[in-house]
N, C-alpha and C positions, 0 to 999 in steps of 0.2 A: 358305400357309404351316405349315410345322413344327417345333415349337419343340423341339430337340433337349432333353432336360431333362437328362439325362447330363451334356453340356459346360456347361450352366446352373451344376449343382452344382460341377464343376471348377472352372470361372470365381470362382466366387463362394468358395471355399476357398483361392483364391489371395490373394482381396483381402482374407480375413479375415485370412491370415498377415502379408501387407505392412502392413495398419492397426490390426494386434491386435484385433482383433473374435473373440469367444468364437464357436464352430462351432455352438453349437445357437443363436444370434442369426441366423447365415446361413442355416440351416435355417426358421427362422421367418421370415425374407427371402421365402425362395425359395416358401415356400407360400403366403404372402400375394398376391405376382406370380403365381402358376400361377391362385389363388381369382380372383382379379380380370380374369386374360385369359379362363377358363373364364366367367364372368359376362357379360361383354362380348360374346361370340358363342354361348355357348347357357344362358344364364340370361335372367330378367325381370324389370323395373324393380322394385324391391324386397327380392330374394330377396337373404338372406345366405349366401353362399358358403363352404364349409369345405375347405380342402383340406390332404389329409396324405402327406408326401414318404417314400418308404422309402428312406434313403441307401447303402442294400446294393445292392439291386435298379433302384435308379433309377425304380419304378411310383409312380405318385400316386392316392389316392382320395380323391373327393368327396362331401359331403352339402349337403346344403340345413339350415340350422339354423333353427328356428321356437323362438319363446317359448311356453310353456305359459299360459293364462290360464283366468279364469272369469269369470262374468257380473258378478261385483263390479268386476273389474279393469276393464274397459272400457266405453266411452260409448256410451248408447242412440244410436239416432234423434235423438230429440228433442234429445237434449243437445248432438248434432253441429252439428244445425241454428241452436241457440242460439249455439254456439261461431261459429258459420260469421258468425252476424250480427253480433257483438259482435269480429269478425277475431280472435279469440283461441284457432284451432283449433291444438292442441300437434303439433309435428313428429310423424310416423310414426317412432317407432323399435325396434328390435328388444330395446335394454334397457327396463328397466321400474324406474322408481325405486320405492321401497315408498311406498305412501300416494298414488300417482298414477295415474290413469288413463292408457290409449293406445285411440286409434280402430281399430278391428279391420280386419287387413287381411290376407286368407287366404295372401299371399306371406310374410306375418311373424309373425303368431302362429295358435296351433291351440287348440281349445277341450279341457278338461282332460279331456270326457267321449272324445272323436277321439284323444287324446294316451296315454290309458291302453288303446287295443284294442293300438298299436304297443310299450309299454312300460306294463305294468302298474301298476308303483312309481313311477313318474312324480308330481312336486309340480308343482304351481303355480308360477310363478316360475321354474320348471327349465325350460333346453333341451334339445329334441327334434332329435336328428340323424338326417334322411332320407337316405338315398343314393343317391346319383345314378350314371349309365353314367359313366365315366372317358372323356376326350378327351384327345387330341395332336396332334390339326390344327387350328391356330389362324391366323386371319385377320391380316393386316398393322397392323391398329388394336388387336387387341389383343394382339399381340407389343410394339407401341411402349406402351401402355397398362402392357404388364407389366414392358418397362423400365424407367419412369418411376417405377413402383412400387417397382423394386429400387434404384434411384438414392436416392431418397426414403429408405427405411428404413435403408437403408448410411448415409447420412448423420445421420440419428438417432441409430442405434446408434453410431456414432463418436464423436458429442457425448453420449452417456452413457457411453461409455467413457473420453474424453477427463476430463471431469466426476469418476467415481470415481477415478479413477485420482490427479489431482493432489488432491481432495478429501483424502485420505487421508496426504496429503504437507502436508497445513497444518501448520506451525510447524517444517518442516524447511526447508534450506538446497540449493538447486540452481543449478548450472550454466548459464550462457546465453549467446549471440550477440548485442549488439545490433545490429538488424535497420533499424530507421528512427528519425528523432527528426521529432515532428510538434510544434511548439510546446515546448511545456515537457514534454509526453510522451515517454518513451520505450519503444519496443516491442521486447520481446526476446522471441528464439527459445529455448524451455526443449526443443524438441524435437517432441511432438507438438501443441504449440499454441503461441501468442504470450501472453506476460507482457506487465501492463503496469507500467511504474513510473512513478508518476503525482510531480509535483515536489515534495508532501508529504515523500514517502517515499525521496528523492534526500538524498548527503549535502550540504551545502551547501559549493561551490568544488569538487564534482568533475565534471569535462567527461567526455562520453560520446560517441565516436565508431562508426560502423557497422562492424562485425565485430569491435569488443572482446570478449573474453569474461572475464567476472566472474562473480562469487556472487550469490544474493540470497536472500533468505527469502521463505518464501512465508505471504503473510502471513494470504491471504484466500480463498476459492475461491466466485464467483457463477455462479447460472444464470441465463441470460437468453435472450430467443428467438432472439436472433443465435446462443447457444453459451455454452460457458460461458467466464468469464473471470478469469483467474487473475491478481490484485493481488501484486504483489512489493514490496519492501522493500530500502534498504541502509542506511538510518537505524536499525531497530528493534533495539534492545539484545540480544535476543536471538541477531543477526545474531554477535555476537562469540563468546556461547558457544558455537553451534552450528561455528564458527570453531577453536576453544581444541580441541573433540573430536575436530575432524580431525584436527587436530596435534599433540596429547598424546592417548597411548593411556592414560595412566593416568586422565583422565577420562571416556573411554568403557569403561574396566574398573570404573570405581566408585572405584579406591582416592583420586582426586583429586576433590574434589568443589567447582563451583563457589556459591559462597552467596549473592552479590546482584553486581549489575552498575548501573552507573552512566554515564552516556553523554553527550555533547554531540556530535555526528556532525559527524565532518570536523575536530574540536578535538582531545577527549583523554576519555579511557574507564578509568574506573577498576575491577575488580575484584577479589572478596575471595573467595581459595580455602582451602580445609581440605583435610588428609589423614584418611584414614579407616584408616591402616595406621601404625601405629608404626615412627617410623625414617625414614619417608619424606617428603621437603622438596616442601611442596605448589609454592611458588614457584620451586625451581629445577625440576621436572617441567616448568612452565608455559612455565620463559624456554629450556629446552631448553640442550644443549652450545654453549658460545659465543654465545646468544641466537638457535639457528638455528629453534625454534619459534612463537618472538613475532616476530621479525622476518617471517616469512611471514604470520602474520595483519596487522601493518601493513602489509608490501606490499597484501593485499587490499583492507587499508582505504585503500589511496591516501596513507599515510604519516601515518595520525592515531595521535597517540601511545597505549598504552597501559598503565597502571601497575595489576603485579598485587604483590595486598599478604595476606597472612596473617588469615584470620577468625580473631575470639577471643570467646568466649562473655561474659570480660570485658570491658563496655563503653569504659573508658578506656583497656586497650589496646586494642582495636580502634581507637577516634578516633585515638590516636597512629599507628597502623597507617596508617590510611586518609588522614594529612596527610604522609604520607613524598611526596617524600625531606626535607621539612625535618623537624627535629629536634625534640624536644618535652622542654622543662622539666616541664609537670606539666599534669593533667589532672584539674578536679574537675566531678565529676557533680551534677545540680540536679534536684529530683523534678519539675521541670516539663519533664523531656526535654530539656532544656538542658545542655550542657556547655562548660565555663570552660575553655580549652587555651590555656596560658600558653608562649611562645617567646621563645627571645634576640629581641634585635634586630635583630639582622645576618640571622636566618630569618624574619623578618616577611612579607619581600615574596615567598620562597619558600613560605611555609605558606600566603600568599593566593592565588599564582598571577597568572598575565594575566588581566583584567579579571576577576580574584578566583574562576576557573574551579577553581582546586584547594577551596579552602574548599567551595567550593560541590558539587563533586563527591563530598567528603568527607560531606557533612552528607548526601548524598543517598544515598549507598552506605551508611553508618550506620543512617538516620533518627533522626539528633539532631538538632537545633539547635545550630551551632557557633560559639562566641564566641570569635574568637582576641585574644588581649592580648599584644602584644609588651611585652616587660620589658627596659628599660634598667639599665646597669652601675649606673646611682644608685639605681635600683628603680623609676624613673615608668614607668606601665604606656598604652598606647595599645589602644585596643578595635577589633574587626573583628567581625560576626556573620553568618551563614548558615544559610537553614531548610533542611531537609532534601525540596528537590526543584528538579528541573532545570529555572532558567530560560532562556529561548531570545533574549533580549534583543539578541542580534546580526541572529536570523532574523527578529523583530518590526520592528529599525529598518530593516533590509536592505528589506523589504516597503514598509514606510512611503513611502522616498525614492524607491522606484519607482514606487510609485501615485502621490506627487507630482508626479515626473519627466514619468509618462506624463501627467498633466492638465499641469501645465503647458506640455506639447508641445501639445497640442490646443488651448489657450488662443491660442498663437504662430501657428498654422497659423489661427486664425480670423480674428485681427488681419490677419495678413501678405494675405488676399485683396484685402480692399479698399481696401489702402494701393496695390496694385499698379495697381488697375485705375484710383486717382484719379490718377495724372501719365500715365499713357498717354492718358487722355482729355483731359489738359492739352495734351501733347506735339500731338495731333492739330489740338486745334484753335489753335496757335501754325504748325504748316504750314500749315494751311486759310487764315491769313490770308496768309501769306506769299506763296502762290502765287496769290490775288485779287489783293492788290499789282503 
């Protein structure tokens, strides 16, 4: 059987174009496959064969590679015998680790004295390449082996290419189509591979269905034995900034800058923006004409509310802006990173927000502990405080309820089984008595 090297090369080049694999990697794959086929039909056990393919002429040259060693690098016969007795004989490999000895094999190693006859300047630890006669005719088994090597190498190169591509995209957003849902994990088709959206990175209350197209934040890319795993997120705060970059040209150009983000996924987000160009309204740029830009972001987030506030160097003014849409009477700054905010009584619920979300997001956005004080017309005060961190009580409570419900269900199933068996046995006994009578 004769392998048409040129046809092989054309086929592999086509694969390279289809799968996005570099041309040089395809040449390496072809060379490894030809070397394997050559060794299978014409080589000897233990040999290391190297092939070099000329992509212009289609010719292939072959070499046998031997490691250059001296007496200090190889085991003596006595040492080999002792190692055999202890069953500690090291594997015979071409590669030589510094400080470790090898068992001399004529097909793998060559003494320095003999190597210098071929190449005078060669040193120990280097490899000597001995030219071999070129062959083009290979047997069926050799051709099959070459095919397996090619497929394996292509899979390896493809995995490396995918890992490299998505590793460079960490911290970016990508568009993907929901492919399937297994339990609480969603698998997303993002192009050359599948992304994984775990339960922790999903937006609470958001439902996913196969075929649905969404945008995702590339959180991390891990390399595993099965290939690269791209971890996606829909709840990460930076997803918001990336969505605004897509919708607001001023952010991409750098004339509007997002200073900070506070988010409770699925409920509400606050972003603080500032203009680096005089006369440019940062909030207006983010909102867009008739709200078109911010509506596009909100729709991508499944209706999650987004508040855009102006960032200020002055902490009093920044805290007042962060508590929008509530109207603020006064902001007093304390030395202990605490701000006391006075609001009219009718604005108190608006400043606090549903489940305390507005004041909590404002605290996280500004980095200040915020104490809300409601002031009545008579001067009476009512205080509410919030720490500068996002608290996910709703999420924790939901998980606790779900866990408790699952445990109760298991207990009910355990108690139901004996209850079912007992009446059945009683009924059988009654029926038996009636039959006997």
